[in-house]
C-alpha positions as CSV (number, residue, x, y, z in Angstrom):
1,M,-32.8,-153.0,209.3
2,I,-31.3,-154.8,206.4
3,K,-34.8,-155.6,205.0
4,K,-35.8,-151.9,205.2
5,I,-32.5,-150.9,203.3
6,L,-33.1,-153.6,200.6
7,L,-36.8,-152.5,200.3
8,A,-35.7,-148.8,199.9
9,M,-33.2,-149.9,197.1
10,L,-35.9,-151.9,195.3
11,M,-38.3,-149.0,195.4
12,A,-35.6,-146.7,194.0
13,S,-34.8,-149.0,191.3
14,L,-38.3,-149.5,190.3
15,M,-38.8,-145.7,190.2
16,F,-35.8,-145.2,188.1
17,S,-36.9,-148.0,185.6
18,I,-40.4,-146.4,185.4
19,Q,-38.9,-143.1,184.6
20,I,-36.6,-144.5,182.0
21,S,-39.6,-146.3,180.3
22,I,-41.8,-143.2,180.4
23,I,-39.0,-141.1,178.7
24,G,-38.6,-143.8,176.1
25,C,-42.2,-143.7,175.3
26,E,-42.4,-139.9,175.1
27,D,-39.4,-140.0,172.7
28,K,-41.0,-142.6,170.5
29,N,-44.3,-140.7,170.5
30,D,-42.6,-137.6,169.4
31,D,-41.3,-139.3,166.3
32,S,-42.6,-137.2,163.3
33,G,-42.1,-139.8,160.7
34,P,-39.3,-141.3,158.7
35,D,-36.1,-139.5,158.0
36,V,-36.6,-138.1,154.4
37,S,-33.1,-136.6,154.1
38,G,-30.0,-138.1,152.8
39,S,-27.9,-138.3,149.7
40,A,-26.3,-141.3,147.7
41,D,-22.5,-141.8,148.4
42,Q,-20.7,-139.9,145.4
43,F,-17.3,-140.9,144.1
44,P,-15.2,-139.0,141.8
45,P,-14.7,-141.1,138.6
46,S,-11.3,-142.7,138.2
47,N,-11.9,-143.9,134.6
48,D,-13.6,-143.1,131.4
49,Y,-16.6,-145.4,131.7
50,T,-20.3,-144.6,132.5
51,V,-22.3,-147.4,134.1
52,K,-26.0,-147.2,134.8
53,A,-27.0,-150.3,136.8
54,R,-30.3,-151.0,138.0
55,L,-31.6,-154.1,140.2
56,V,-35.2,-154.3,139.2
57,G,-37.7,-155.9,141.5
58,I,-40.3,-157.9,139.8
59,D,-43.5,-159.4,141.2
60,F,-44.1,-162.8,139.6
61,G,-47.1,-163.6,141.8
62,F,-45.6,-166.2,144.2
63,G,-45.8,-164.1,147.2
64,G,-42.4,-162.3,146.9
65,L,-40.2,-160.2,144.6
66,S,-37.5,-161.6,142.2
67,A,-34.8,-159.3,141.0
68,C,-33.1,-158.9,137.6
69,A,-30.1,-156.9,136.6
70,D,-30.2,-154.2,134.0
71,I,-26.8,-152.6,133.4
72,E,-25.6,-150.3,130.7
73,I,-21.9,-149.6,130.2
74,T,-20.4,-147.1,127.8
75,K,-17.0,-145.5,127.2
76,D,-16.5,-142.4,125.2
77,G,-20.3,-142.6,124.2
78,S,-20.0,-146.1,122.7
79,A,-21.5,-149.3,124.2
80,V,-19.1,-151.8,125.9
81,E,-20.2,-155.2,124.9
82,D,-17.3,-157.4,126.3
83,A,-17.1,-156.5,130.0
84,F,-17.3,-159.2,132.6
85,V,-20.3,-158.3,135.0
86,M,-21.1,-160.1,138.2
87,V,-23.9,-159.3,140.7
88,N,-23.1,-161.4,143.8
89,A,-22.3,-164.8,142.3
90,D,-24.4,-164.3,139.1
91,T,-22.7,-163.5,135.8
92,I,-24.6,-161.0,133.8
93,P,-24.5,-161.4,130.1
94,F,-24.8,-158.9,127.4
95,D,-28.0,-158.9,125.5
96,F,-29.9,-156.4,123.3
97,G,-27.8,-153.5,124.2
98,V,-27.5,-154.0,128.0
99,Y,-26.3,-156.5,130.4
100,Q,-29.4,-158.3,131.8
101,A,-30.3,-161.4,133.7
102,S,-32.4,-162.8,136.7
103,L,-30.7,-162.7,140.0
104,T,-30.5,-165.3,142.7
105,T,-32.3,-163.7,145.6
106,S,-30.5,-162.0,148.3
107,N,-30.8,-159.4,151.1
108,S,-28.3,-157.1,149.3
109,Y,-26.3,-157.0,146.2
110,E,-22.6,-156.5,145.2
111,L,-21.7,-155.4,141.7
112,T,-18.3,-155.8,140.1
113,I,-17.3,-155.0,136.5
114,T,-14.0,-155.8,134.8
115,H,-13.1,-154.9,131.3
116,D,-9.7,-155.6,129.4
117,G,-8.5,-157.2,132.6
118,N,-9.0,-154.1,134.8
119,L,-11.6,-153.6,137.5
120,I,-13.7,-150.6,136.3
121,A,-16.7,-150.5,138.6
122,S,-17.8,-151.8,142.0
123,G,-20.8,-151.1,144.2
124,S,-22.2,-152.7,147.4
125,G,-25.3,-153.0,149.6
126,V,-28.1,-152.1,147.1
127,E,-31.4,-153.9,147.0
128,P,-34.8,-153.0,145.2
129,P,-37.5,-151.8,147.3
130,A,-39.6,-154.4,149.2
131,G,-42.7,-154.0,147.1
132,I,-44.3,-152.8,143.8
133,P,-45.8,-149.3,144.1
134,V,-49.6,-149.2,143.1
135,I,-51.2,-146.1,141.5
136,T,-54.4,-145.7,143.6
137,N,-56.4,-142.9,142.1
138,L,-56.3,-143.7,138.3
139,D,-57.7,-146.7,136.5
140,S,-56.8,-147.9,132.9
141,G,-58.9,-145.9,130.4
142,D,-59.3,-142.7,132.4
143,V,-60.1,-139.8,130.2
144,H,-58.4,-136.4,130.9
145,Q,-58.8,-132.9,129.7
146,I,-56.4,-131.0,127.6
147,N,-54.1,-128.5,129.4
148,S,-55.3,-129.7,133.0
149,D,-53.2,-130.9,135.7
150,L,-53.1,-134.5,136.4
151,T,-52.6,-135.7,140.2
152,V,-51.2,-139.2,140.6
153,K,-51.5,-140.8,143.9
154,W,-49.7,-144.2,145.1
155,G,-49.4,-146.5,148.0
156,S,-46.5,-146.7,150.2
157,V,-43.5,-149.3,149.7
158,S,-40.8,-150.0,152.3
159,G,-37.1,-149.7,151.2
160,V,-37.6,-146.6,149.2
161,T,-35.2,-143.5,149.3
162,S,-37.1,-141.5,146.7
163,W,-40.0,-141.6,144.2
164,Q,-40.2,-140.6,140.6
165,V,-43.3,-140.1,138.4
166,S,-43.1,-140.5,134.7
167,S,-45.3,-140.4,131.6
168,N,-44.9,-140.7,127.9
169,T,-46.8,-141.0,124.6
170,G,-45.7,-143.9,122.6
171,G,-42.0,-143.7,123.8
172,Y,-41.7,-139.9,123.1
173,H,-42.8,-136.7,124.6
174,T,-41.6,-137.9,128.0
175,Y,-42.3,-136.4,131.4
176,E,-40.3,-137.1,134.4
177,S,-40.7,-135.6,137.9
178,S,-37.7,-134.7,140.0
179,L,-36.7,-137.2,142.7
180,L,-39.5,-136.9,145.3
181,P,-39.0,-137.7,149.0
182,L,-39.8,-141.0,150.4
183,D,-42.7,-139.8,152.4
184,A,-44.5,-138.4,149.3
185,D,-47.6,-140.2,148.1
186,S,-48.8,-138.0,145.3
187,H,-47.5,-135.7,142.5
188,V,-49.1,-133.3,140.1
189,I,-48.1,-133.6,136.3
190,P,-48.8,-130.0,135.1
191,G,-51.4,-129.4,132.4
192,T,-48.8,-128.0,130.0
193,Y,-47.7,-131.6,129.4
194,F,-51.2,-132.4,128.0
195,P,-51.3,-129.7,125.1
196,S,-52.9,-132.0,122.5
197,G,-56.2,-133.9,122.6
198,G,-57.9,-136.2,120.2
199,G,-57.8,-139.1,122.3
200,I,-53.9,-139.2,122.6
201,V,-52.8,-141.9,125.0
202,Y,-50.4,-141.1,127.8
203,D,-48.7,-144.0,129.9
204,V,-48.3,-142.9,133.6
205,Q,-45.9,-144.7,135.9
206,V,-44.5,-144.4,139.4
207,S,-41.1,-145.7,140.3
208,G,-39.8,-146.6,143.9
209,I,-36.0,-146.0,143.9
210,N,-33.5,-147.3,146.5
211,G,-30.2,-145.5,146.4
212,L,-30.9,-142.1,145.3
213,Y,-32.5,-139.2,147.1
214,P,-34.1,-136.0,146.4
215,G,-31.3,-133.6,145.0
216,D,-29.5,-136.7,143.4
217,D,-31.4,-136.1,140.1
218,A,-28.1,-135.4,138.0
219,A,-27.4,-139.2,138.4
220,L,-30.4,-139.9,136.1
221,A,-29.6,-137.2,133.7
222,D,-26.1,-136.6,133.1
223,P,-24.0,-138.0,135.9
224,Q,-20.5,-136.5,136.5
225,V,-19.7,-138.7,139.4
226,G,-20.6,-142.2,140.5
227,Y,-23.6,-142.7,142.8
228,D,-23.2,-145.6,145.3
229,I,-20.7,-146.9,142.5
230,E,-16.9,-146.5,142.5
231,G,-14.8,-146.2,139.4
232,P,-17.1,-144.9,136.5
233,K,-19.7,-142.1,136.4
234,G,-23.3,-143.3,136.8
235,Y,-25.2,-145.1,139.4
236,F,-26.1,-148.3,141.2
237,I,-29.5,-148.5,142.4
238,G,-32.6,-150.6,143.1
239,I,-35.9,-149.9,141.7
240,T,-39.5,-151.1,141.5
241,Q,-42.1,-149.7,139.2
242,S,-46.0,-149.6,139.1
243,D,-48.0,-151.0,136.1
244,E,-48.4,-148.2,133.5
245,V,-51.7,-146.5,133.6
246,E,-53.2,-145.3,130.2
247,I,-54.6,-141.7,130.4
248,F,-56.8,-140.6,127.3
249,V,-56.5,-136.9,126.6
250,N,-59.6,-135.2,124.9
251,D,-60.0,-131.8,123.4
């Protein structure tokens, strides 16, 4: 009698386990893809500084990414050159208009900035995306026709919260897309950006961004709050960028 009861309990337990497993598989199969929603944490500024802090992932060809800091600090429109800037345990010196230096590799990075003895900025938990985006449908030397749209496609990279496609001609006439969702893999640069021919060269690039989301575009234009950074206006993001591809526009 006891054996029959134990057998019945065992069968009931197995049936319950199988049911749970099947439900779990159904939920997993119903997953329609990554969550593309979100927004950077935004903090009202508590001082008069603006900080644009980027951790740039760079592939040196040794099987992984290294990172460097690229940080701009201004106050009332003027550059601040004597701040004390740290990312984790690395001190970042001022050089050629920005604070920049290679960083000790870490899973995430903390930023602290002090000026005139006061803490003016702090951010935490940011890292560059896990790879360098690659433009997949354009080769260096591609020829494009005047006033025609240009489709740019790229491969996926993990650790991205948004994408941006940009282009410029010799540092001017710059095009920048809005921040695109992390599941985007192409973008069309409108033909109106290519109004002139004669073999003009346009450099096209794709940026993978970690820390800003579609709708956070004001961070890159004229920030009025701090995006993932407390104290100043500005932002604290990770970024990796594709190689630039040259596009020649003919009449």
